[in-house]
C-alpha positions as CSV (number, residue, x, y, z in Angstrom):
1,M,1.4,-7.6,-31.0
2,S,4.3,-5.1,-31.3
3,E,6.6,-4.2,-28.5
4,R,5.1,-0.7,-28.4
5,G,1.6,-2.1,-28.1
6,E,2.6,-4.3,-25.2
7,S,4.3,-1.4,-23.5
8,K,1.1,0.7,-23.8
9,G,-1.0,-2.1,-22.5
10,L,1.3,-2.7,-19.6
11,D,1.5,1.0,-19.0
12,R,-2.3,1.0,-18.4
13,H,-1.9,-1.9,-16.0
14,V,0.7,0.0,-14.0
15,H,-1.6,3.0,-13.9
16,L,-4.4,0.8,-12.6
17,L,-2.1,-0.7,-10.1
18,G,-1.3,2.8,-8.8
19,I,-5.0,3.6,-8.4
20,L,-5.6,0.3,-6.6
21,A,-2.6,0.8,-4.3
22,S,-3.9,4.3,-3.5
23,L,-7.4,2.9,-2.6
24,W,-5.8,0.2,-0.5
25,G,-3.6,2.8,1.2
26,A,-6.6,5.1,1.8
27,L,-8.5,2.3,3.4
28,A,-5.6,1.4,5.7
29,L,-5.3,5.1,6.7
30,L,-9.1,5.2,7.5
31,I,-8.7,2.1,9.6
32,G,-5.6,3.6,11.3
33,V,-7.5,6.8,12.2
34,S,-10.5,4.8,13.5
35,M,-8.2,2.6,15.7
36,L,-6.5,5.8,16.9
37,L,-9.9,7.2,18.0
38,L,-10.7,3.9,19.7
39,A,-7.4,4.0,21.5
40,I,-8.1,7.5,22.8
41,A,-11.5,6.3,24.0
42,A,-9.9,3.4,25.8
43,L,-7.3,5.7,27.4
44,V,-10.2,7.8,28.8
45,Q,-11.5,4.6,30.4
46,V,-8.0,4.0,31.9
47,A,-8.0,7.5,33.3
48,D,-11.4,7.0,34.9
49,S,-11.0,3.5,36.4
50,A,-7.4,2.6,36.0
51,G,-8.4,-0.9,34.8
52,L,-5.8,-3.3,33.4
53,A,-8.2,-4.5,30.6
54,A,-8.8,-0.9,29.4
55,G,-5.0,-0.3,29.4
56,L,-4.3,-3.4,27.4
57,T,-7.1,-2.5,25.0
58,A,-5.8,1.0,24.5
59,G,-2.2,-0.2,23.9
60,L,-3.4,-2.8,21.4
61,F,-5.6,-0.2,19.5
62,L,-2.7,2.2,19.5
63,L,-0.4,-0.5,18.1
64,V,-2.8,-1.4,15.3
65,A,-3.4,2.3,14.6
66,V,0.3,3.0,14.1
67,F,0.8,0.0,11.9
68,A,-2.2,0.8,9.8
69,L,-1.1,4.4,9.4
70,I,2.4,3.4,8.3
71,W,1.0,0.7,6.0
72,G,-1.4,3.1,4.4
73,G,1.2,5.7,4.0
74,A,3.6,3.3,2.4
75,H,0.9,2.3,-0.2
76,L,0.1,5.9,-1.0
77,W,3.8,6.6,-1.4
78,A,4.3,3.6,-3.6
79,A,1.3,4.6,-5.7
80,L,2.7,8.1,-6.2
81,L,6.1,6.7,-7.2
82,L,4.5,4.1,-9.6
83,R,2.6,6.9,-11.4
84,K,5.9,8.8,-11.9
85,R,7.6,5.5,-13.0
86,K,10.3,5.8,-10.4
87,P,12.3,2.6,-9.9
88,L,11.9,2.9,-6.1
89,G,8.2,2.7,-6.6
90,R,8.5,-0.6,-8.3
91,V,10.7,-2.0,-5.6
92,L,8.5,-0.7,-2.8
93,M,5.3,-2.0,-4.4
94,L,7.0,-5.4,-4.9
95,G,7.8,-5.5,-1.2
96,L,4.3,-4.5,-0.2
97,A,2.8,-7.0,-2.7
98,V,4.6,-9.9,-1.0
99,V,3.1,-8.9,2.4
100,N,-0.3,-8.2,0.8
101,L,-0.4,-11.8,-0.3
102,L,-1.1,-12.7,3.4
103,M,-4.1,-10.3,3.7
104,L,-7.0,-12.3,2.4
105,P,-8.9,-11.7,0.1
106,I,-8.4,-8.2,-1.3
107,G,-4.7,-7.9,-0.3
108,T,-4.0,-11.3,-1.9
109,A,-5.6,-10.2,-5.2
110,L,-3.7,-6.9,-5.1
111,G,-0.4,-8.6,-4.3
112,I,-0.8,-11.1,-7.2
113,Y,-1.7,-8.4,-9.6
114,A,1.3,-6.3,-8.5
115,L,3.7,-9.2,-8.8
116,W,2.2,-10.1,-12.2
117,I,2.6,-6.6,-13.6
118,L,6.0,-5.6,-12.1
119,L,7.9,-8.9,-12.5
120,T,7.5,-9.1,-16.3
121,N,10.5,-8.0,-18.4
122,E,8.4,-5.2,-19.9
123,G,7.3,-4.1,-16.4
124,R,10.9,-3.9,-15.4
125,R,11.7,-1.9,-18.5
126,L,9.0,0.6,-17.7
127,F,10.9,1.6,-14.6
128,E,14.4,1.9,-16.1
129,P,15.8,5.4,-16.0
130,A,16.0,5.8,-19.8
131,H,12.3,4.8,-20.1
132,T,11.3,7.1,-17.2
133,V,12.6,10.2,-18.9
134,A,10.8,9.3,-22.2
135,A,7.5,8.7,-20.4
136,R,7.2,12.3,-19.1
């Protein structure tokens, strides 16, 4: 296969990776919003009864919500940068992919796929500044 054919095939993989990262980020944002609503409900319970358990629950839900919102936002940002073939998108997605490896089973699959696509020589070339201008 020619180098141009390999580049086109890998370009489709990068596009698919951007879509998958967007979906993963949207799911994380949905979880974040849900946990935020649960934290608010637990805070209402704290105001009513001032119980220690409700306070700890509210704090834990709030912590998970903030983490999930940041995690989802980072994936959406990485997906946007990947679609634009920005070098920062590749670096950000590589960092997220390493952490995703720990999130069984879907995060692991996404992490392996991202590492497989972005660590190849052709994947690296797709995000070089000279190639980025030609892709637009």
